[in-house]
C-alpha positions as CSV (number, residue, x, y, z in Angstrom):
1,M,-8.7,32.9,-52.1
2,P,-9.4,29.7,-50.2
3,S,-12.0,29.8,-47.4
4,I,-10.9,29.6,-43.8
5,S,-12.7,27.4,-41.3
6,P,-13.7,29.1,-38.0
7,E,-11.3,26.9,-36.0
8,P,-8.4,27.1,-36.0
9,E,-8.0,30.5,-37.5
10,R,-4.2,31.0,-37.2
11,A,-2.1,28.3,-35.6
12,W,-2.6,25.0,-33.9
13,A,-1.0,21.6,-33.3
14,D,-2.3,18.3,-34.7
15,I,-1.6,15.5,-32.2
16,D,-1.5,11.9,-33.5
17,L,-2.4,9.7,-30.5
18,G,-2.0,6.6,-32.6
19,A,1.6,7.5,-33.2
20,L,2.1,8.2,-29.5
21,R,0.9,4.7,-28.7
22,A,3.0,3.2,-31.4
23,N,6.1,4.9,-29.9
24,A,5.2,3.5,-26.5
25,R,4.8,0.0,-27.9
26,T,8.3,0.3,-29.4
27,V,9.8,1.2,-26.1
28,A,8.0,-1.7,-24.4
29,A,9.1,-4.1,-27.0
30,V,12.8,-3.1,-27.1
31,S,13.2,-2.9,-23.3
32,G,10.9,-5.8,-22.3
33,A,9.8,-3.8,-19.3
34,R,6.5,-2.2,-18.1
35,L,6.1,1.5,-18.8
36,L,6.1,4.4,-16.5
37,P,5.5,7.1,-19.1
38,M,6.5,10.7,-18.2
39,V,3.7,13.1,-18.7
40,K,5.2,16.1,-16.8
41,A,5.1,19.6,-18.2
42,N,1.6,19.0,-19.6
43,G,2.7,15.9,-21.4
44,Y,5.7,17.6,-22.9
45,G,3.3,20.3,-24.2
46,V,1.1,17.7,-25.9
47,G,-1.6,17.5,-23.1
48,A,-1.0,15.3,-20.0
49,I,-4.6,14.3,-19.6
50,Q,-5.1,13.3,-23.2
51,V,-1.7,11.5,-23.2
52,A,-2.5,9.5,-20.1
53,R,-5.9,8.5,-21.4
54,A,-4.4,7.4,-24.7
55,L,-1.7,5.3,-23.1
56,D,-3.9,3.7,-20.6
57,A,-4.8,1.0,-23.1
58,L,-1.2,-0.2,-22.9
59,D,-1.5,-1.0,-19.2
60,P,1.4,1.2,-17.9
61,W,2.4,0.8,-14.3
62,G,1.6,4.5,-13.7
63,F,2.6,8.0,-14.9
64,G,5.4,10.3,-13.9
65,V,4.9,14.0,-13.2
66,A,7.1,16.8,-11.9
67,T,4.9,18.5,-9.4
68,V,2.0,17.9,-7.0
69,E,-0.1,20.3,-9.1
70,E,0.4,18.1,-12.2
71,G,-0.6,15.0,-10.2
72,A,-3.7,16.7,-8.8
73,E,-4.8,17.7,-12.3
74,L,-4.6,14.1,-13.5
75,R,-6.5,12.9,-10.5
76,A,-9.2,15.5,-11.1
77,A,-9.5,14.1,-14.6
78,G,-10.1,10.6,-13.4
79,I,-6.6,9.1,-13.9
80,G,-6.5,6.3,-11.4
81,R,-3.1,4.7,-12.0
82,P,-0.2,5.4,-9.6
83,L,1.3,8.9,-10.1
84,L,4.9,9.4,-9.1
85,V,6.0,13.0,-8.4
86,F,9.7,13.5,-9.3
87,Q,10.1,16.9,-7.5
88,P,11.8,16.0,-4.3
89,L,9.4,15.7,-1.4
90,H,9.1,18.6,1.0
91,P,7.6,17.5,4.4
92,A,5.2,20.5,4.3
93,L,3.5,19.1,1.2
94,I,2.8,15.7,2.6
95,P,-0.9,16.4,3.2
96,R,-1.3,17.3,-0.4
97,Y,0.3,14.1,-1.6
98,L,-2.0,12.1,0.6
99,A,-5.1,14.1,-0.5
100,H,-4.4,13.1,-4.1
101,A,-2.9,9.7,-3.5
102,L,0.4,10.7,-5.0
103,R,3.7,8.8,-4.6
104,P,6.6,11.0,-3.5
105,T,10.2,10.6,-4.6
106,I,12.5,11.0,-1.5
107,G,16.2,11.8,-1.4
108,D,17.0,13.2,2.0
109,V,16.8,11.8,5.6
110,E,14.4,14.6,6.9
111,S,11.8,14.0,4.2
112,L,12.1,10.2,4.5
113,M,11.5,10.3,8.3
114,A,8.6,12.7,7.8
115,W,7.0,10.4,5.3
116,L,7.5,7.3,7.3
117,A,5.9,9.0,10.4
118,Q,2.6,9.6,8.5
119,G,2.0,5.9,7.8
120,P,2.6,3.1,5.3
121,E,1.8,5.0,2.1
122,P,4.0,4.1,-0.9
123,F,7.1,6.1,-1.8
124,H,10.1,5.8,-4.1
125,L,13.7,6.4,-3.1
126,D,15.8,8.7,-5.3
127,I,19.4,7.6,-5.7
128,D,22.0,10.1,-7.2
129,S,24.3,7.9,-9.1
130,G,26.0,10.7,-11.0
131,M,23.4,13.2,-12.2
132,S,24.2,15.4,-9.1
133,R,20.7,16.9,-9.1
134,T,18.6,15.3,-6.5
135,G,18.6,12.2,-4.3
136,F,20.6,10.3,-1.8
137,R,24.3,10.2,-2.9
138,W,25.1,6.6,-4.0
139,S,28.1,6.5,-1.8
140,D,26.3,7.6,1.4
141,T,24.1,4.6,1.7
142,P,24.9,3.8,5.4
143,A,23.4,7.1,6.5
144,W,19.8,6.2,5.7
145,R,19.5,2.5,4.7
146,D,18.5,1.3,8.2
147,L,15.3,3.5,8.0
148,L,14.1,1.2,5.2
149,A,14.2,-2.0,7.2
150,T,10.8,-1.5,8.7
151,A,9.2,0.8,6.0
152,P,6.1,-0.9,4.6
153,G,5.6,1.9,2.0
154,F,9.0,1.3,0.4
155,E,7.6,0.6,-3.1
156,G,10.4,1.8,-5.4
157,C,14.0,2.8,-5.9
158,F,15.3,4.7,-8.9
159,T,18.1,6.7,-10.4
160,H,18.4,8.9,-13.5
161,F,21.0,8.7,-16.2
162,A,22.8,11.9,-17.2
163,S,24.0,11.0,-20.7
164,A,22.2,7.9,-21.9
165,D,22.0,9.3,-25.4
166,S,25.6,10.3,-25.8
167,D,28.0,8.6,-23.3
168,P,27.6,4.8,-22.9
169,A,30.4,4.7,-20.4
170,S,28.7,7.0,-18.1
171,V,25.5,4.9,-18.2
172,H,27.5,1.8,-17.3
173,R,29.2,3.6,-14.4
174,Q,25.9,5.0,-13.0
175,W,24.2,1.6,-13.4
176,R,27.0,-0.1,-11.5
177,R,26.7,2.4,-8.7
178,F,23.0,2.0,-8.6
179,Q,23.4,-1.8,-8.3
180,Q,25.7,-1.3,-5.4
181,V,23.1,0.7,-3.6
182,L,20.4,-1.9,-4.3
183,E,22.6,-4.7,-2.9
184,A,23.2,-2.7,0.3
185,L,19.5,-2.1,1.0
186,P,17.9,-4.2,3.8
187,V,15.1,-5.1,1.3
188,R,14.6,-4.8,-2.4
189,P,11.5,-2.7,-3.2
190,P,8.9,-4.2,-5.6
191,V,9.8,-1.8,-8.4
192,V,13.2,-0.6,-9.6
193,H,13.7,1.8,-12.4
194,A,16.4,3.8,-14.1
195,A,16.0,4.0,-17.9
196,N,14.8,7.1,-19.7
197,S,13.9,6.9,-23.5
198,A,17.5,6.6,-24.6
199,A,18.5,3.9,-22.1
200,A,15.2,2.0,-22.6
201,L,15.9,1.8,-26.3
202,Q,19.2,0.2,-25.8
203,G,17.5,-3.1,-24.8
204,K,16.9,-5.0,-21.6
205,H,20.2,-4.4,-19.8
206,Y,19.1,-1.2,-18.0
207,A,15.4,-1.8,-18.1
208,A,14.9,-3.2,-14.5
209,D,11.2,-3.4,-13.6
210,L,10.0,-0.2,-15.2
211,V,11.3,2.2,-17.9
212,R,10.4,5.9,-17.9
213,P,10.1,6.9,-21.6
214,G,9.6,10.6,-22.2
215,I,10.7,12.4,-25.4
216,F,10.6,9.4,-27.6
217,L,6.9,9.0,-26.9
218,Y,6.2,12.5,-28.3
219,G,8.2,12.0,-31.5
220,G,11.7,13.2,-30.4
221,D,14.8,11.3,-31.4
222,A,16.4,9.4,-28.5
223,A,19.5,7.9,-30.2
224,G,17.6,4.7,-31.1
225,P,14.8,3.7,-33.5
226,R,13.2,6.5,-35.3
227,P,10.0,7.6,-33.6
228,E,6.8,8.2,-35.4
229,P,5.9,11.9,-35.6
230,V,3.3,12.8,-33.0
231,V,3.0,16.6,-33.1
232,R,2.6,18.7,-36.3
233,L,2.7,22.4,-35.5
234,R,0.7,24.3,-38.1
235,A,0.1,27.9,-39.0
236,R,-1.9,29.7,-41.7
237,V,-0.7,32.2,-44.2
238,V,-2.3,35.5,-43.2
239,A,-0.7,37.8,-45.8
240,T,1.5,37.7,-48.8
241,R,3.6,40.2,-50.7
242,I,6.6,40.7,-53.0
243,V,9.6,42.2,-51.3
244,R,11.7,44.0,-53.8
245,T,15.4,43.6,-54.4
246,G,17.3,45.4,-51.6
247,E,14.4,45.8,-49.3
248,T,14.7,44.5,-45.7
249,M,12.3,42.3,-43.7
250,S,11.0,42.5,-40.1
251,Y,12.5,44.1,-37.0
252,G,16.1,45.2,-37.3
253,G,16.2,44.6,-41.0
254,T,18.3,41.5,-40.6
255,W,17.3,40.0,-43.9
256,T,17.6,41.8,-47.3
257,A,15.9,40.5,-50.4
258,P,18.6,39.4,-52.9
259,R,16.0,39.6,-55.7
260,D,12.3,40.3,-55.9
261,T,11.0,37.7,-53.4
262,R,7.6,36.2,-52.7
263,V,7.1,36.4,-48.9
264,A,4.3,34.8,-46.8
265,T,3.4,35.9,-43.3
266,L,2.3,33.1,-41.0
267,G,0.1,33.6,-38.0
268,I,2.5,32.3,-35.3
269,G,5.3,33.9,-33.4
270,Y,7.4,33.7,-30.3
271,A,4.3,34.4,-28.0
272,D,3.1,31.0,-29.3
273,G,6.4,29.3,-28.6
274,L,8.1,29.7,-32.0
275,H,11.6,30.4,-30.9
276,R,13.1,33.7,-31.9
277,A,16.4,31.8,-32.5
278,L,14.8,30.5,-35.7
279,S,15.1,34.0,-37.3
280,N,16.8,33.6,-40.7
281,V,17.8,30.0,-40.0
282,G,14.5,28.1,-39.6
283,A,12.3,26.6,-42.3
284,V,8.7,25.5,-42.7
285,E,6.8,23.2,-45.1
286,L,4.4,24.9,-47.4
287,H,2.7,23.1,-50.3
288,G,5.1,20.2,-49.8
289,R,8.2,22.3,-50.2
290,L,10.7,23.9,-47.8
291,A,10.3,27.7,-47.3
292,P,13.0,29.4,-45.3
293,I,12.2,31.8,-42.5
294,V,13.3,35.3,-43.4
295,G,13.8,38.1,-41.0
296,R,13.2,38.0,-37.3
297,V,10.5,36.0,-35.7
298,T,8.1,38.4,-34.1
299,M,5.6,38.1,-31.2
300,D,2.6,37.1,-33.4
301,F,4.0,36.5,-36.9
302,V,6.8,34.9,-38.8
303,M,7.7,35.5,-42.5
304,V,8.8,32.8,-44.9
305,A,9.9,32.8,-48.5
306,P,8.2,30.0,-50.4
307,D,9.3,29.2,-54.0
308,V,5.7,28.4,-55.1
309,P,2.6,30.6,-55.1
310,V,0.7,30.8,-51.8
311,E,-2.4,32.6,-50.6
312,P,-3.9,33.7,-47.3
313,G,-5.5,30.6,-45.7
314,D,-2.9,28.2,-46.9
315,V,-1.4,26.0,-44.1
316,A,2.3,25.7,-43.3
317,T,3.8,23.0,-41.1
318,L,6.6,24.2,-38.8
319,F,7.6,20.8,-37.6
320,G,6.3,17.3,-37.8
321,G,6.4,17.1,-41.6
322,I,9.3,17.6,-44.1
323,V,10.9,19.6,-41.3
324,S,11.1,17.2,-38.4
325,L,10.8,18.1,-34.7
326,D,14.5,17.4,-34.2
327,D,15.5,19.2,-37.4
328,Q,13.8,22.4,-36.4
329,A,15.3,22.1,-32.9
330,K,18.8,21.9,-34.4
331,R,18.1,25.0,-36.5
332,A,17.1,26.8,-33.3
333,G,20.2,25.6,-31.5
334,T,18.1,23.8,-28.9
335,I,16.5,20.4,-28.3
336,S,13.2,18.8,-29.2
337,Y,12.0,19.0,-25.6
338,E,12.1,22.7,-25.6
339,L,10.2,23.2,-28.8
340,L,7.4,20.9,-27.6
341,T,7.1,22.5,-24.1
342,S,7.3,26.0,-25.6
343,M,4.0,25.6,-27.4
344,G,1.9,28.3,-25.7
345,P,-1.8,28.5,-24.7
346,R,-2.7,30.2,-27.9
347,I,-2.0,27.0,-29.8
348,P,-5.1,24.8,-29.8
349,R,-4.3,21.0,-29.6
350,R,-6.4,18.9,-32.0
351,Y,-6.3,15.2,-31.1
352,H,-6.6,12.4,-33.7
353,A,-7.0,8.8,-32.6
């Protein structure tokens, strides 16, 4: 039986920061624009602080977060570049934005007036060009544009594409609407941005001044160049057995052995973020070969059926190897974003330069 090192003992994620930077360079080269990398949701589960530090060498304009708390965490870690918070500004939170030098995104008149009243600190205007989620409606420009004529903090204006990876016509339509808004503004702000990963990888047309790459940085497909794998989710074999012909496996007995079958139990489960939807449809890499998931994924364990001998202590790769991040997401009936952000606190992240 192979020896097991003290750390990690059951499951972990290997993070390739060199691949992260390579993906960022690809976005910058294709789009020709400066980067505003999205590091929300703890850097898509990878680790926001580590991601921001790794990408700092590429001289990004700043970083995008979802909440004030995420911005405050980066500030506490010494991240000094501009931090843009994409949750719509609520006036009651203005003191917290100011305390951590965070840029708000503003999409309603009340919040805009409240921010302008506190002084000349920078902000970005959120334009709803068709996502119908947050922001000033593109067709309602006259209601608020006059407030910007004497707004020294008006630093940026942006929109968000709803279907950049699947519907080129919708991107063109939203871009045209966004340009109409920009043309109607009393002043053009210093930075304009719209493109997420998928739009940024289409070239310079939608790049504007900044692009906001997200999933592509972390190794997820964005309907463009193939990204380098960044995250490899690993788990050790913790037990092995032969399941005899006709015997069932795991809760509910949803898998029945068609023949005497070698089964390995891995030390990872849905409490770690391994989706229960992978029950009987997922696969892992073990000794360089595919091993299907058999039976239901449980809270702490998952069982696989390798076609080669394995022993406790051997290491399986759940995604980031032969089974890619996007492949496993498709097996689970979800998207790569969800697999990454589901990785729980029991999964140590090991960073490699």
